[in-house]
C-alpha positions as CSV (number, residue, x, y, z in Angstrom):
1,M,0.0,0.1,-0.2
2,S,1.0,3.5,-0.2
3,S,3.4,4.8,2.3
4,R,0.9,7.8,3.3
5,S,1.4,9.9,6.7
6,S,-0.7,8.5,9.4
7,L,-2.7,11.7,9.3
8,V,-4.1,11.0,5.4
9,A,-7.2,8.7,5.4
10,L,-7.3,6.1,2.9
11,T,-9.9,6.0,0.3
12,L,-12.3,3.3,0.3
13,K,-10.7,1.3,-2.4
14,E,-7.3,1.6,-0.7
15,F,-8.7,0.5,2.6
16,M,-10.6,-2.7,1.0
17,R,-7.4,-3.6,-0.8
18,R,-5.6,-3.2,2.4
19,Q,-8.1,-5.6,4.2
20,Q,-7.5,-8.2,1.4
21,V,-3.5,-7.9,1.8
22,L,-3.8,-8.3,5.5
23,L,-6.1,-11.3,5.4
24,L,-3.9,-13.0,2.9
25,Y,-1.2,-12.3,5.2
26,R,-2.9,-14.0,8.2
27,K,-4.3,-17.0,6.1
28,I,-0.6,-17.6,4.8
29,L,0.8,-17.5,8.7
30,Q,-2.0,-19.8,9.8
31,A,-1.1,-22.2,6.8
32,I,2.4,-22.2,8.0
33,R,2.0,-23.0,11.5
34,E,0.5,-26.5,10.3
35,V,4.1,-27.0,8.9
36,P,5.4,-29.8,11.1
37,N,9.1,-29.2,10.6
38,E,10.1,-26.5,12.8
39,H,12.9,-25.1,10.5
40,D,10.7,-25.2,7.6
41,R,8.2,-23.4,9.6
42,K,10.4,-20.7,10.6
43,Y,11.9,-20.5,7.3
44,L,8.6,-19.9,5.7
45,Q,7.4,-17.5,8.2
46,N,10.5,-15.3,7.6
47,W,9.9,-15.6,3.7
48,A,6.2,-14.4,4.0
49,R,7.1,-11.7,6.3
50,E,10.0,-10.2,4.0
51,E,7.6,-10.6,0.9
52,F,4.9,-8.7,2.5
53,K,7.5,-6.0,3.7
54,R,9.3,-5.9,0.1
55,N,6.0,-5.1,-1.5
56,K,4.4,-2.7,1.4
57,S,5.4,0.3,-0.9
58,A,3.5,-1.0,-4.0
59,T,0.9,1.6,-4.8
60,E,-0.4,0.7,-8.6
61,E,-3.6,-1.1,-8.5
62,D,-2.7,-3.7,-11.2
63,V,0.5,-4.6,-9.5
64,I,-1.3,-4.8,-6.1
65,R,-4.0,-7.2,-7.5
66,M,-1.5,-9.4,-9.5
67,M,0.6,-9.9,-6.2
68,I,-2.6,-10.7,-4.2
69,T,-3.4,-13.3,-6.9
70,Q,0.0,-14.7,-6.6
71,G,-0.1,-14.9,-3.0
72,N,-3.5,-16.7,-3.1
73,L,-1.9,-19.2,-5.5
74,Q,1.0,-19.8,-3.2
75,L,-1.2,-20.3,-0.5
76,K,-3.4,-22.9,-2.0
77,E,-0.1,-24.8,-3.1
78,L,0.9,-24.8,0.5
79,E,-2.5,-25.9,1.7
80,K,-2.6,-28.6,-0.9
81,T,1.1,-29.8,0.2
82,L,0.3,-29.9,3.9
83,N,-3.0,-32.0,3.0
84,L,-0.8,-34.3,1.2
85,A,1.3,-34.8,3.8
86,K,-1.4,-35.4,6.5
87,A,-2.7,-38.0,4.0
């Protein structure tokens, strides 16, 4: 999202997009908690945090939508892998 001063209000569109990003981040971290190997779990947690931090300053709507789509695909892959590991 944009790096605005805390005094500037977000538009409704920015607010909604921010909520989408935060929800995706929480879902990814929840899925990572299911990773049985502690080393892998820590690696994935650090990776997720760094990816979100690295892209925090993105402001272009199309770029943000693309990153959300990619994040959701990666989340689905992780969930699929975890489900296969449990089976």
